[in-house]
mmCIF file of the protein (N, C-alpha, C, O) and its ligand, coordinates in Angstrom:
data_MODEL
# 
_entry.id   MODEL 
# 
loop_
_entity.id 
_entity.type 
_entity.pdbx_number_of_molecules 
1 polymer     1 
2 non-polymer 1 
# 
_entity_poly.entity_id                      1 
_entity_poly.type                           'polypeptide(L)' 
_entity_poly.nstd_linkage                   no 
_entity_poly.nstd_monomer                   no 
_entity_poly.pdbx_seq_one_letter_code       
;(UNK)(UNK)(UNK)(UNK)(UNK)(UNK)(UNK)(UNK)(UNK)(UNK)(UNK)(UNK)(UNK)(UNK)(UNK)(UNK)
(UNK)(UNK)(UNK)(UNK)(UNK)(UNK)(UNK)(UNK)(UNK)(UNK)(UNK)(UNK)(UNK)(UNK)(UNK)(UNK)
(UNK)(UNK)(UNK)(UNK)(UNK)(UNK)(UNK)(UNK)(UNK)(UNK)(UNK)(UNK)(UNK)(UNK)(UNK)(UNK)
(UNK)(UNK)
;
_entity_poly.pdbx_seq_one_letter_code_can   XXXXXXXXXXXXXXXXXXXXXXXXXXXXXXXXXXXXXXXXXXXXXXXXXX 
_entity_poly.pdbx_strand_id                 A 
# 
loop_
_entity_poly_seq.entity_id 
_entity_poly_seq.num 
_entity_poly_seq.mon_id 
_entity_poly_seq.hetero 
1 1  UNK n 
1 2  UNK n 
1 3  UNK n 
1 4  UNK n 
1 5  UNK n 
1 6  UNK n 
1 7  UNK n 
1 8  UNK n 
1 9  UNK n 
1 10 UNK n 
1 11 UNK n 
1 12 UNK n 
1 13 UNK n 
1 14 UNK n 
1 15 UNK n 
1 16 UNK n 
1 17 UNK n 
1 18 UNK n 
1 19 UNK n 
1 20 UNK n 
1 21 UNK n 
1 22 UNK n 
1 23 UNK n 
1 24 UNK n 
1 25 UNK n 
1 26 UNK n 
1 27 UNK n 
1 28 UNK n 
1 29 UNK n 
1 30 UNK n 
1 31 UNK n 
1 32 UNK n 
1 33 UNK n 
1 34 UNK n 
1 35 UNK n 
1 36 UNK n 
1 37 UNK n 
1 38 UNK n 
1 39 UNK n 
1 40 UNK n 
1 41 UNK n 
1 42 UNK n 
1 43 UNK n 
1 44 UNK n 
1 45 UNK n 
1 46 UNK n 
1 47 UNK n 
1 48 UNK n 
1 49 UNK n 
1 50 UNK n 
# 
loop_
_struct_asym.id 
_struct_asym.entity_id 
A 1 
B 2 
# 
loop_
_chem_comp.id 
_chem_comp.type 
_chem_comp.mon_nstd_flag 
UNK 'L-peptide linking' . 
ZN  non-polymer         . 
# 
_pdbx_entity_nonpoly.entity_id   2 
_pdbx_entity_nonpoly.name        ? 
_pdbx_entity_nonpoly.comp_id     ZN 
# 
_pdbx_nonpoly_scheme.asym_id         B 
_pdbx_nonpoly_scheme.entity_id       2 
_pdbx_nonpoly_scheme.mon_id          ZN 
_pdbx_nonpoly_scheme.ndb_seq_num     1 
_pdbx_nonpoly_scheme.pdb_seq_num     101 
_pdbx_nonpoly_scheme.auth_seq_num    101 
_pdbx_nonpoly_scheme.pdb_mon_id      ZN 
_pdbx_nonpoly_scheme.auth_mon_id     ZN 
_pdbx_nonpoly_scheme.pdb_strand_id   A 
_pdbx_nonpoly_scheme.pdb_ins_code    . 
# 
loop_
_atom_site.group_PDB 
_atom_site.id 
_atom_site.type_symbol 
_atom_site.label_atom_id 
_atom_site.label_alt_id 
_atom_site.label_comp_id 
_atom_site.label_asym_id 
_atom_site.label_entity_id 
_atom_site.label_seq_id 
_atom_site.pdbx_PDB_ins_code 
_atom_site.Cartn_x 
_atom_site.Cartn_y 
_atom_site.Cartn_z 
_atom_site.occupancy 
_atom_site.B_iso_or_equiv 
_atom_site.pdbx_formal_charge 
_atom_site.auth_seq_id 
_atom_site.auth_comp_id 
_atom_site.auth_asym_id 
_atom_site.auth_atom_id 
_atom_site.pdbx_PDB_model_num 
ATOM   1   N  N  . UNK A 1 1  ? 150.575 52.717 125.902 1.00 0.00 ? 1   UNK A N  1 
ATOM   2   C  CA . UNK A 1 1  ? 149.265 52.971 126.599 1.00 0.00 ? 1   UNK A CA 1 
ATOM   3   C  C  . UNK A 1 1  ? 148.271 53.604 125.709 1.00 0.00 ? 1   UNK A C  1 
ATOM   4   O  O  . UNK A 1 1  ? 147.103 53.216 125.662 1.00 0.00 ? 1   UNK A O  1 
ATOM   5   N  N  . UNK A 1 2  ? 148.768 54.645 124.954 1.00 0.00 ? 2   UNK A N  1 
ATOM   6   C  CA . UNK A 1 2  ? 147.813 55.333 124.035 1.00 0.00 ? 2   UNK A CA 1 
ATOM   7   C  C  . UNK A 1 2  ? 147.321 54.521 122.931 1.00 0.00 ? 2   UNK A C  1 
ATOM   8   O  O  . UNK A 1 2  ? 146.184 54.756 122.521 1.00 0.00 ? 2   UNK A O  1 
ATOM   9   N  N  . UNK A 1 3  ? 148.069 53.525 122.347 1.00 0.00 ? 3   UNK A N  1 
ATOM   10  C  CA . UNK A 1 3  ? 147.689 52.644 121.424 1.00 0.00 ? 3   UNK A CA 1 
ATOM   11  C  C  . UNK A 1 3  ? 146.588 51.662 121.901 1.00 0.00 ? 3   UNK A C  1 
ATOM   12  O  O  . UNK A 1 3  ? 145.716 51.234 121.144 1.00 0.00 ? 3   UNK A O  1 
ATOM   13  N  N  . UNK A 1 4  ? 146.691 51.344 123.185 1.00 0.00 ? 4   UNK A N  1 
ATOM   14  C  CA . UNK A 1 4  ? 145.864 50.422 123.991 1.00 0.00 ? 4   UNK A CA 1 
ATOM   15  C  C  . UNK A 1 4  ? 144.498 51.119 123.972 1.00 0.00 ? 4   UNK A C  1 
ATOM   16  O  O  . UNK A 1 4  ? 143.458 50.503 123.741 1.00 0.00 ? 4   UNK A O  1 
ATOM   17  N  N  . UNK A 1 5  ? 144.553 52.492 124.238 1.00 0.00 ? 5   UNK A N  1 
ATOM   18  C  CA . UNK A 1 5  ? 143.256 53.222 124.307 1.00 0.00 ? 5   UNK A CA 1 
ATOM   19  C  C  . UNK A 1 5  ? 142.566 53.218 122.987 1.00 0.00 ? 5   UNK A C  1 
ATOM   20  O  O  . UNK A 1 5  ? 141.362 52.982 122.890 1.00 0.00 ? 5   UNK A O  1 
ATOM   21  N  N  . UNK A 1 6  ? 143.369 53.493 121.929 1.00 0.00 ? 6   UNK A N  1 
ATOM   22  C  CA . UNK A 1 6  ? 142.961 53.601 120.615 1.00 0.00 ? 6   UNK A CA 1 
ATOM   23  C  C  . UNK A 1 6  ? 142.266 52.202 120.277 1.00 0.00 ? 6   UNK A C  1 
ATOM   24  O  O  . UNK A 1 6  ? 141.192 52.188 119.676 1.00 0.00 ? 6   UNK A O  1 
ATOM   25  N  N  . UNK A 1 7  ? 142.864 51.101 120.652 1.00 0.00 ? 7   UNK A N  1 
ATOM   26  C  CA . UNK A 1 7  ? 142.434 49.671 120.304 1.00 0.00 ? 7   UNK A CA 1 
ATOM   27  C  C  . UNK A 1 7  ? 140.897 49.659 120.993 1.00 0.00 ? 7   UNK A C  1 
ATOM   28  O  O  . UNK A 1 7  ? 139.899 49.242 120.404 1.00 0.00 ? 7   UNK A O  1 
ATOM   29  N  N  . UNK A 1 8  ? 140.910 50.128 122.178 1.00 0.00 ? 8   UNK A N  1 
ATOM   30  C  CA . UNK A 1 8  ? 139.734 49.876 122.977 1.00 0.00 ? 8   UNK A CA 1 
ATOM   31  C  C  . UNK A 1 8  ? 138.630 50.914 122.645 1.00 0.00 ? 8   UNK A C  1 
ATOM   32  O  O  . UNK A 1 8  ? 137.461 50.762 123.000 1.00 0.00 ? 8   UNK A O  1 
ATOM   33  N  N  . UNK A 1 9  ? 139.038 51.876 122.009 1.00 0.00 ? 9   UNK A N  1 
ATOM   34  C  CA . UNK A 1 9  ? 138.034 52.929 121.344 1.00 0.00 ? 9   UNK A CA 1 
ATOM   35  C  C  . UNK A 1 9  ? 137.632 53.858 122.513 1.00 0.00 ? 9   UNK A C  1 
ATOM   36  O  O  . UNK A 1 9  ? 136.463 54.239 122.558 1.00 0.00 ? 9   UNK A O  1 
ATOM   37  N  N  . UNK A 1 10 ? 138.535 54.265 123.490 1.00 0.00 ? 10  UNK A N  1 
ATOM   38  C  CA . UNK A 1 10 ? 138.152 55.247 124.499 1.00 0.00 ? 10  UNK A CA 1 
ATOM   39  C  C  . UNK A 1 10 ? 138.860 56.481 124.455 1.00 0.00 ? 10  UNK A C  1 
ATOM   40  O  O  . UNK A 1 10 ? 138.904 57.240 125.424 1.00 0.00 ? 10  UNK A O  1 
ATOM   41  N  N  . UNK A 1 11 ? 139.508 56.748 123.180 1.00 0.00 ? 11  UNK A N  1 
ATOM   42  C  CA . UNK A 1 11 ? 140.101 58.164 122.977 1.00 0.00 ? 11  UNK A CA 1 
ATOM   43  C  C  . UNK A 1 11 ? 138.866 59.177 122.917 1.00 0.00 ? 11  UNK A C  1 
ATOM   44  O  O  . UNK A 1 11 ? 137.806 58.800 122.416 1.00 0.00 ? 11  UNK A O  1 
ATOM   45  N  N  . UNK A 1 12 ? 139.010 60.443 123.424 1.00 0.00 ? 12  UNK A N  1 
ATOM   46  C  CA . UNK A 1 12 ? 138.153 61.296 123.410 1.00 0.00 ? 12  UNK A CA 1 
ATOM   47  C  C  . UNK A 1 12 ? 137.930 61.984 122.201 1.00 0.00 ? 12  UNK A C  1 
ATOM   48  O  O  . UNK A 1 12 ? 138.057 63.207 122.148 1.00 0.00 ? 12  UNK A O  1 
ATOM   49  N  N  . UNK A 1 13 ? 137.587 61.259 121.161 1.00 0.00 ? 13  UNK A N  1 
ATOM   50  C  CA . UNK A 1 13 ? 137.204 61.818 119.849 1.00 0.00 ? 13  UNK A CA 1 
ATOM   51  C  C  . UNK A 1 13 ? 135.868 62.416 119.915 1.00 0.00 ? 13  UNK A C  1 
ATOM   52  O  O  . UNK A 1 13 ? 135.210 62.179 120.928 1.00 0.00 ? 13  UNK A O  1 
ATOM   53  N  N  . UNK A 1 14 ? 135.375 63.134 119.022 1.00 0.00 ? 14  UNK A N  1 
ATOM   54  C  CA . UNK A 1 14 ? 134.184 63.811 118.938 1.00 0.00 ? 14  UNK A CA 1 
ATOM   55  C  C  . UNK A 1 14 ? 132.951 62.856 118.948 1.00 0.00 ? 14  UNK A C  1 
ATOM   56  O  O  . UNK A 1 14 ? 131.907 63.168 119.520 1.00 0.00 ? 14  UNK A O  1 
ATOM   57  N  N  . UNK A 1 15 ? 133.129 61.622 118.255 1.00 0.00 ? 15  UNK A N  1 
ATOM   58  C  CA . UNK A 1 15 ? 132.030 60.700 118.391 1.00 0.00 ? 15  UNK A CA 1 
ATOM   59  C  C  . UNK A 1 15 ? 131.869 60.044 119.772 1.00 0.00 ? 15  UNK A C  1 
ATOM   60  O  O  . UNK A 1 15 ? 130.759 59.683 120.165 1.00 0.00 ? 15  UNK A O  1 
ATOM   61  N  N  . UNK A 1 16 ? 132.976 59.893 120.501 1.00 0.00 ? 16  UNK A N  1 
ATOM   62  C  CA . UNK A 1 16 ? 132.852 59.529 122.003 1.00 0.00 ? 16  UNK A CA 1 
ATOM   63  C  C  . UNK A 1 16 ? 132.301 60.564 122.793 1.00 0.00 ? 16  UNK A C  1 
ATOM   64  O  O  . UNK A 1 16 ? 131.425 60.298 123.616 1.00 0.00 ? 16  UNK A O  1 
ATOM   65  N  N  . UNK A 1 17 ? 132.771 61.857 122.613 1.00 0.00 ? 17  UNK A N  1 
ATOM   66  C  CA . UNK A 1 17 ? 132.257 62.928 123.398 1.00 0.00 ? 17  UNK A CA 1 
ATOM   67  C  C  . UNK A 1 17 ? 130.742 63.111 123.318 1.00 0.00 ? 17  UNK A C  1 
ATOM   68  O  O  . UNK A 1 17 ? 130.057 63.488 124.269 1.00 0.00 ? 17  UNK A O  1 
ATOM   69  N  N  . UNK A 1 18 ? 130.221 62.774 121.951 1.00 0.00 ? 18  UNK A N  1 
ATOM   70  C  CA . UNK A 1 18 ? 128.790 62.968 121.817 1.00 0.00 ? 18  UNK A CA 1 
ATOM   71  C  C  . UNK A 1 18 ? 127.933 61.966 122.686 1.00 0.00 ? 18  UNK A C  1 
ATOM   72  O  O  . UNK A 1 18 ? 126.762 62.215 122.974 1.00 0.00 ? 18  UNK A O  1 
ATOM   73  N  N  . UNK A 1 19 ? 128.606 60.783 123.100 1.00 0.00 ? 19  UNK A N  1 
ATOM   74  C  CA . UNK A 1 19 ? 128.045 59.879 123.879 1.00 0.00 ? 19  UNK A CA 1 
ATOM   75  C  C  . UNK A 1 19 ? 127.730 60.363 125.438 1.00 0.00 ? 19  UNK A C  1 
ATOM   76  O  O  . UNK A 1 19 ? 126.968 59.795 126.220 1.00 0.00 ? 19  UNK A O  1 
ATOM   77  N  N  . UNK A 1 20 ? 128.452 61.467 125.666 1.00 0.00 ? 20  UNK A N  1 
ATOM   78  C  CA . UNK A 1 20 ? 128.411 62.086 127.034 1.00 0.00 ? 20  UNK A CA 1 
ATOM   79  C  C  . UNK A 1 20 ? 127.456 63.287 126.780 1.00 0.00 ? 20  UNK A C  1 
ATOM   80  O  O  . UNK A 1 20 ? 126.655 63.302 125.846 1.00 0.00 ? 20  UNK A O  1 
ATOM   81  N  N  . UNK A 1 21 ? 127.600 64.269 127.663 1.00 0.00 ? 21  UNK A N  1 
ATOM   82  C  CA . UNK A 1 21 ? 126.725 65.409 127.631 1.00 0.00 ? 21  UNK A CA 1 
ATOM   83  C  C  . UNK A 1 21 ? 127.248 66.476 126.724 1.00 0.00 ? 21  UNK A C  1 
ATOM   84  O  O  . UNK A 1 21 ? 126.715 67.579 126.606 1.00 0.00 ? 21  UNK A O  1 
ATOM   85  N  N  . UNK A 1 22 ? 128.399 66.059 126.043 1.00 0.00 ? 22  UNK A N  1 
ATOM   86  C  CA . UNK A 1 22 ? 129.189 67.167 125.255 1.00 0.00 ? 22  UNK A CA 1 
ATOM   87  C  C  . UNK A 1 22 ? 128.317 67.631 124.088 1.00 0.00 ? 22  UNK A C  1 
ATOM   88  O  O  . UNK A 1 22 ? 127.592 66.827 123.503 1.00 0.00 ? 22  UNK A O  1 
ATOM   89  N  N  . UNK A 1 23 ? 128.382 68.921 123.746 1.00 0.00 ? 23  UNK A N  1 
ATOM   90  C  CA . UNK A 1 23 ? 127.707 69.486 122.638 1.00 0.00 ? 23  UNK A CA 1 
ATOM   91  C  C  . UNK A 1 23 ? 128.622 70.375 121.853 1.00 0.00 ? 23  UNK A C  1 
ATOM   92  O  O  . UNK A 1 23 ? 129.233 71.344 122.305 1.00 0.00 ? 23  UNK A O  1 
ATOM   93  N  N  . UNK A 1 24 ? 128.642 69.939 120.652 1.00 0.00 ? 24  UNK A N  1 
ATOM   94  C  CA . UNK A 1 24 ? 129.602 70.586 119.798 1.00 0.00 ? 24  UNK A CA 1 
ATOM   95  C  C  . UNK A 1 24 ? 129.564 70.032 118.253 1.00 0.00 ? 24  UNK A C  1 
ATOM   96  O  O  . UNK A 1 24 ? 128.698 69.232 117.899 1.00 0.00 ? 24  UNK A O  1 
ATOM   97  N  N  . UNK A 1 25 ? 130.495 70.484 117.436 1.00 0.00 ? 25  UNK A N  1 
ATOM   98  C  CA . UNK A 1 25 ? 130.529 70.161 116.025 1.00 0.00 ? 25  UNK A CA 1 
ATOM   99  C  C  . UNK A 1 25 ? 131.026 68.737 115.966 1.00 0.00 ? 25  UNK A C  1 
ATOM   100 O  O  . UNK A 1 25 ? 132.015 68.446 116.638 1.00 0.00 ? 25  UNK A O  1 
ATOM   101 N  N  . UNK A 1 26 ? 130.426 67.816 115.217 1.00 0.00 ? 26  UNK A N  1 
ATOM   102 C  CA . UNK A 1 26 ? 130.876 66.425 115.152 1.00 0.00 ? 26  UNK A CA 1 
ATOM   103 C  C  . UNK A 1 26 ? 131.844 66.251 114.016 1.00 0.00 ? 26  UNK A C  1 
ATOM   104 O  O  . UNK A 1 26 ? 132.268 65.131 113.735 1.00 0.00 ? 26  UNK A O  1 
ATOM   105 N  N  . UNK A 1 27 ? 132.195 67.295 113.376 1.00 0.00 ? 27  UNK A N  1 
ATOM   106 C  CA . UNK A 1 27 ? 132.945 67.143 112.147 1.00 0.00 ? 27  UNK A CA 1 
ATOM   107 C  C  . UNK A 1 27 ? 134.496 67.188 112.426 1.00 0.00 ? 27  UNK A C  1 
ATOM   108 O  O  . UNK A 1 27 ? 134.926 67.844 113.376 1.00 0.00 ? 27  UNK A O  1 
ATOM   109 N  N  . UNK A 1 28 ? 135.318 66.492 111.597 1.00 0.00 ? 28  UNK A N  1 
ATOM   110 C  CA . UNK A 1 28 ? 136.787 66.637 111.816 1.00 0.00 ? 28  UNK A CA 1 
ATOM   111 C  C  . UNK A 1 28 ? 137.360 67.985 111.652 1.00 0.00 ? 28  UNK A C  1 
ATOM   112 O  O  . UNK A 1 28 ? 136.878 68.771 110.837 1.00 0.00 ? 28  UNK A O  1 
ATOM   113 N  N  . UNK A 1 29 ? 138.283 68.259 112.332 1.00 0.00 ? 29  UNK A N  1 
ATOM   114 C  CA . UNK A 1 29 ? 138.998 69.640 112.289 1.00 0.00 ? 29  UNK A CA 1 
ATOM   115 C  C  . UNK A 1 29 ? 139.728 69.867 110.922 1.00 0.00 ? 29  UNK A C  1 
ATOM   116 O  O  . UNK A 1 29 ? 139.967 71.011 110.533 1.00 0.00 ? 29  UNK A O  1 
ATOM   117 N  N  . UNK A 1 30 ? 140.080 68.750 110.194 1.00 0.00 ? 30  UNK A N  1 
ATOM   118 C  CA . UNK A 1 30 ? 141.015 68.916 109.062 1.00 0.00 ? 30  UNK A CA 1 
ATOM   119 C  C  . UNK A 1 30 ? 140.294 68.607 107.757 1.00 0.00 ? 30  UNK A C  1 
ATOM   120 O  O  . UNK A 1 30 ? 140.858 68.889 106.700 1.00 0.00 ? 30  UNK A O  1 
ATOM   121 N  N  . UNK A 1 31 ? 139.054 68.033 107.756 1.00 0.00 ? 31  UNK A N  1 
ATOM   122 C  CA . UNK A 1 31 ? 138.242 67.663 106.473 1.00 0.00 ? 31  UNK A CA 1 
ATOM   123 C  C  . UNK A 1 31 ? 136.792 67.678 106.844 1.00 0.00 ? 31  UNK A C  1 
ATOM   124 O  O  . UNK A 1 31 ? 136.434 68.081 107.951 1.00 0.00 ? 31  UNK A O  1 
ATOM   125 N  N  . UNK A 1 32 ? 135.937 67.238 105.925 1.00 0.00 ? 32  UNK A N  1 
ATOM   126 C  CA . UNK A 1 32 ? 134.468 67.307 105.995 1.00 0.00 ? 32  UNK A CA 1 
ATOM   127 C  C  . UNK A 1 32 ? 133.856 66.077 106.707 1.00 0.00 ? 32  UNK A C  1 
ATOM   128 O  O  . UNK A 1 32 ? 132.667 66.145 107.018 1.00 0.00 ? 32  UNK A O  1 
ATOM   129 N  N  . UNK A 1 33 ? 134.535 65.005 106.980 1.00 0.00 ? 33  UNK A N  1 
ATOM   130 C  CA . UNK A 1 33 ? 134.069 63.841 107.574 1.00 0.00 ? 33  UNK A CA 1 
ATOM   131 C  C  . UNK A 1 33 ? 133.808 63.966 108.999 1.00 0.00 ? 33  UNK A C  1 
ATOM   132 O  O  . UNK A 1 33 ? 134.315 64.910 109.605 1.00 0.00 ? 33  UNK A O  1 
ATOM   133 N  N  . UNK A 1 34 ? 133.001 63.035 109.664 1.00 0.00 ? 34  UNK A N  1 
ATOM   134 C  CA . UNK A 1 34 ? 132.921 63.024 110.952 1.00 0.00 ? 34  UNK A CA 1 
ATOM   135 C  C  . UNK A 1 34 ? 133.979 62.491 111.765 1.00 0.00 ? 34  UNK A C  1 
ATOM   136 O  O  . UNK A 1 34 ? 134.555 61.487 111.345 1.00 0.00 ? 34  UNK A O  1 
ATOM   137 N  N  . UNK A 1 35 ? 134.329 62.994 112.857 1.00 0.00 ? 35  UNK A N  1 
ATOM   138 C  CA . UNK A 1 35 ? 135.599 62.534 113.618 1.00 0.00 ? 35  UNK A CA 1 
ATOM   139 C  C  . UNK A 1 35 ? 135.256 61.368 114.581 1.00 0.00 ? 35  UNK A C  1 
ATOM   140 O  O  . UNK A 1 35 ? 134.547 61.378 115.587 1.00 0.00 ? 35  UNK A O  1 
ATOM   141 N  N  . UNK A 1 36 ? 135.937 60.379 114.013 1.00 0.00 ? 36  UNK A N  1 
ATOM   142 C  CA . UNK A 1 36 ? 135.927 58.975 114.860 1.00 0.00 ? 36  UNK A CA 1 
ATOM   143 C  C  . UNK A 1 36 ? 137.280 58.495 114.952 1.00 0.00 ? 36  UNK A C  1 
ATOM   144 O  O  . UNK A 1 36 ? 138.118 58.983 114.194 1.00 0.00 ? 36  UNK A O  1 
ATOM   145 N  N  . UNK A 1 37 ? 137.620 57.565 115.813 1.00 0.00 ? 37  UNK A N  1 
ATOM   146 C  CA . UNK A 1 37 ? 138.972 57.123 115.967 1.00 0.00 ? 37  UNK A CA 1 
ATOM   147 C  C  . UNK A 1 37 ? 139.564 56.668 114.655 1.00 0.00 ? 37  UNK A C  1 
ATOM   148 O  O  . UNK A 1 37 ? 140.659 57.065 114.257 1.00 0.00 ? 37  UNK A O  1 
ATOM   149 N  N  . UNK A 1 38 ? 138.704 55.720 113.920 1.00 0.00 ? 38  UNK A N  1 
ATOM   150 C  CA . UNK A 1 38 ? 139.168 55.220 112.690 1.00 0.00 ? 38  UNK A CA 1 
ATOM   151 C  C  . UNK A 1 38 ? 139.452 56.357 111.749 1.00 0.00 ? 38  UNK A C  1 
ATOM   152 O  O  . UNK A 1 38 ? 140.474 56.300 111.065 1.00 0.00 ? 38  UNK A O  1 
ATOM   153 N  N  . UNK A 1 39 ? 138.671 57.347 111.657 1.00 0.00 ? 39  UNK A N  1 
ATOM   154 C  CA . UNK A 1 39 ? 138.810 58.473 110.672 1.00 0.00 ? 39  UNK A CA 1 
ATOM   155 C  C  . UNK A 1 39 ? 140.184 59.088 111.072 1.00 0.00 ? 39  UNK A C  1 
ATOM   156 O  O  . UNK A 1 39 ? 141.110 59.086 110.261 1.00 0.00 ? 39  UNK A O  1 
ATOM   157 N  N  . UNK A 1 40 ? 140.318 59.607 112.304 1.00 0.00 ? 40  UNK A N  1 
ATOM   158 C  CA . UNK A 1 40 ? 141.325 60.341 112.843 1.00 0.00 ? 40  UNK A CA 1 
ATOM   159 C  C  . UNK A 1 40 ? 142.629 59.743 112.605 1.00 0.00 ? 40  UNK A C  1 
ATOM   160 O  O  . UNK A 1 40 ? 143.544 60.487 112.250 1.00 0.00 ? 40  UNK A O  1 
ATOM   161 N  N  . UNK A 1 41 ? 142.843 58.445 112.761 1.00 0.00 ? 41  UNK A N  1 
ATOM   162 C  CA . UNK A 1 41 ? 144.077 57.843 112.561 1.00 0.00 ? 41  UNK A CA 1 
ATOM   163 C  C  . UNK A 1 41 ? 144.423 57.191 111.259 1.00 0.00 ? 41  UNK A C  1 
ATOM   164 O  O  . UNK A 1 41 ? 145.594 57.076 110.900 1.00 0.00 ? 41  UNK A O  1 
ATOM   165 N  N  . UNK A 1 42 ? 143.281 56.711 110.462 1.00 0.00 ? 42  UNK A N  1 
ATOM   166 C  CA . UNK A 1 42 ? 143.553 55.922 109.375 1.00 0.00 ? 42  UNK A CA 1 
ATOM   167 C  C  . UNK A 1 42 ? 143.058 56.586 108.051 1.00 0.00 ? 42  UNK A C  1 
ATOM   168 O  O  . UNK A 1 42 ? 143.649 56.467 106.978 1.00 0.00 ? 42  UNK A O  1 
ATOM   169 N  N  . UNK A 1 43 ? 141.936 57.281 108.237 1.00 0.00 ? 43  UNK A N  1 
ATOM   170 C  CA . UNK A 1 43 ? 141.281 57.726 106.899 1.00 0.00 ? 43  UNK A CA 1 
ATOM   171 C  C  . UNK A 1 43 ? 141.340 59.094 106.608 1.00 0.00 ? 43  UNK A C  1 
ATOM   172 O  O  . UNK A 1 43 ? 141.091 59.454 105.457 1.00 0.00 ? 43  UNK A O  1 
ATOM   173 N  N  . UNK A 1 44 ? 141.670 60.024 107.586 1.00 0.00 ? 44  UNK A N  1 
ATOM   174 C  CA . UNK A 1 44 ? 141.765 61.543 107.277 1.00 0.00 ? 44  UNK A CA 1 
ATOM   175 C  C  . UNK A 1 44 ? 142.879 61.792 106.395 1.00 0.00 ? 44  UNK A C  1 
ATOM   176 O  O  . UNK A 1 44 ? 143.959 61.205 106.455 1.00 0.00 ? 44  UNK A O  1 
ATOM   177 N  N  . UNK A 1 45 ? 142.571 62.666 105.595 1.00 0.00 ? 45  UNK A N  1 
ATOM   178 C  CA . UNK A 1 45 ? 143.668 63.092 104.589 1.00 0.00 ? 45  UNK A CA 1 
ATOM   179 C  C  . UNK A 1 45 ? 145.008 63.554 105.356 1.00 0.00 ? 45  UNK A C  1 
ATOM   180 O  O  . UNK A 1 45 ? 146.131 63.299 104.922 1.00 0.00 ? 45  UNK A O  1 
ATOM   181 N  N  . UNK A 1 46 ? 144.782 64.197 106.438 1.00 0.00 ? 46  UNK A N  1 
ATOM   182 C  CA . UNK A 1 46 ? 146.074 64.680 107.114 1.00 0.00 ? 46  UNK A CA 1 
ATOM   183 C  C  . UNK A 1 46 ? 146.673 63.551 107.750 1.00 0.00 ? 46  UNK A C  1 
ATOM   184 O  O  . UNK A 1 46 ? 147.904 63.551 107.763 1.00 0.00 ? 46  UNK A O  1 
ATOM   185 N  N  . UNK A 1 47 ? 146.056 62.549 108.304 1.00 0.00 ? 47  UNK A N  1 
ATOM   186 C  CA . UNK A 1 47 ? 146.653 61.282 108.787 1.00 0.00 ? 47  UNK A CA 1 
ATOM   187 C  C  . UNK A 1 47 ? 147.440 60.644 107.793 1.00 0.00 ? 47  UNK A C  1 
ATOM   188 O  O  . UNK A 1 47 ? 148.576 60.222 108.007 1.00 0.00 ? 47  UNK A O  1 
ATOM   189 N  N  . UNK A 1 48 ? 146.789 60.564 106.608 1.00 0.00 ? 48  UNK A N  1 
ATOM   190 C  CA . UNK A 1 48 ? 147.493 59.770 105.380 1.00 0.00 ? 48  UNK A CA 1 
ATOM   191 C  C  . UNK A 1 48 ? 148.716 60.666 104.996 1.00 0.00 ? 48  UNK A C  1 
ATOM   192 O  O  . UNK A 1 48 ? 149.695 60.064 104.555 1.00 0.00 ? 48  UNK A O  1 
ATOM   193 N  N  . UNK A 1 49 ? 148.789 62.037 105.107 1.00 0.00 ? 49  UNK A N  1 
ATOM   194 C  CA . UNK A 1 49 ? 149.907 62.778 104.657 1.00 0.00 ? 49  UNK A CA 1 
ATOM   195 C  C  . UNK A 1 49 ? 151.044 62.582 105.716 1.00 0.00 ? 49  UNK A C  1 
ATOM   196 O  O  . UNK A 1 49 ? 152.232 62.537 105.400 1.00 0.00 ? 49  UNK A O  1 
ATOM   197 N  N  . UNK A 1 50 ? 150.573 62.468 107.022 1.00 0.00 ? 50  UNK A N  1 
ATOM   198 C  CA . UNK A 1 50 ? 151.641 62.451 108.108 1.00 0.00 ? 50  UNK A CA 1 
ATOM   199 C  C  . UNK A 1 50 ? 152.263 61.043 108.067 1.00 0.00 ? 50  UNK A C  1 
ATOM   200 O  O  . UNK A 1 50 ? 153.166 60.744 108.849 1.00 0.00 ? 50  UNK A O  1 
HETATM 201 ZN ZN . ZN  B 2 .  ? 139.594 64.381 108.785 1.00 0.00 2 101 ZN  A ZN 1 
# 
């Protein structure tokens, strides 16, 4: 089910939270890039390490 959410792009990453009324830092917690689903699961240096 979680992977279906990832595929549909409905995981509450910061880029999706910004589409709502959420106010906060758009950056990834682990590096300097913006937090998107693609970044968090495929591109982030921590994801590559794991
Ligand atoms: Zn990152």
